[in-house]
C-alpha positions in Angstrom: 313.7 320.3 23.8 311.6 317.5 25.2 312.4 314.0 24.0 309.5 312.6 22.0 310.0 309.1 23.5 310.1 310.4 27.1 307.4 309.7 29.7 306.4 313.0 31.4 303.7 313.9 33.9 302.5 317.3 35.1 303.6 318.2 38.6 302.2 321.7 38.6 300.3 323.8 36.1 299.8 327.6 36.6 297.8 329.7 34.2 297.7 333.5 34.4 294.9 334.6 32.2 295.1 338.1 30.9 291.9 337.9 28.8 289.2 335.2 28.6 289.2 332.9 25.6 285.8 331.9 24.2 285.4 330.4 20.7 288.6 331.5 19.2 291.4 329.7 17.4 294.5 329.8 19.6 298.2 328.8 19.1 300.9 328.3 21.7 304.6 328.8 21.7 306.5 327.1 24.5 310.1 326.8 25.7 312.0 325.0 28.4 313.1 327.6 30.9 315.1 325.2 33.2 315.9 321.6 33.0 317.1 319.7 36.1 317.8 316.0 36.4 314.2 314.9 36.5 312.1 318.2 36.6 311.5 320.6 33.7 310.1 324.1 33.9 308.1 324.9 30.7 306.7 328.4 29.8 304.1 328.7 27.1 302.6 331.8 25.6 299.1 331.5 24.1 298.1 333.7 21.2 294.8 334.2 19.4 294.1 335.8 16.0 293.2 339.3 17.4 295.4 339.9 20.5 299.1 339.1 20.6 299.0 337.4 24.0 296.2 335.9 25.9 297.3 333.7 28.9 300.7 332.7 30.1 301.2 329.1 31.3 304.0 327.7 33.4 304.3 324.0 33.9 306.6 321.7 35.9 307.0 318.3 34.2 308.5 315.2 35.8 310.5 312.9 33.6 309.1 309.6 35.0 311.8 307.3 33.6 314.7 309.4 34.8 313.0 309.8 38.2 312.7 306.1 38.6 316.3 305.5 37.5 317.6 308.3 39.9 315.6 306.9 42.8 316.7 303.3 42.1 320.4 304.4 41.9 320.2 306.4 45.1 318.6 303.6 47.1 320.6 300.7 45.8 324.0 302.2 45.1 326.8 300.5 46.9 
């Protein structure tokens, strides 16, 4: 689960659209597929009221704070 106090930014976002969405109410369900030290892979399924699945999204998130700490520790570790 993503920490609510974390600082994240999107590194890559990929959307595979199986059907166009127009003026419909949608909901998403996401899960973390893989978590490394600073990068997370997130998969989200998008649903509308009629069809069970519309697009599939994958997203790589970078934990900014952990990335800074890791980079700092690597450069200045003695």
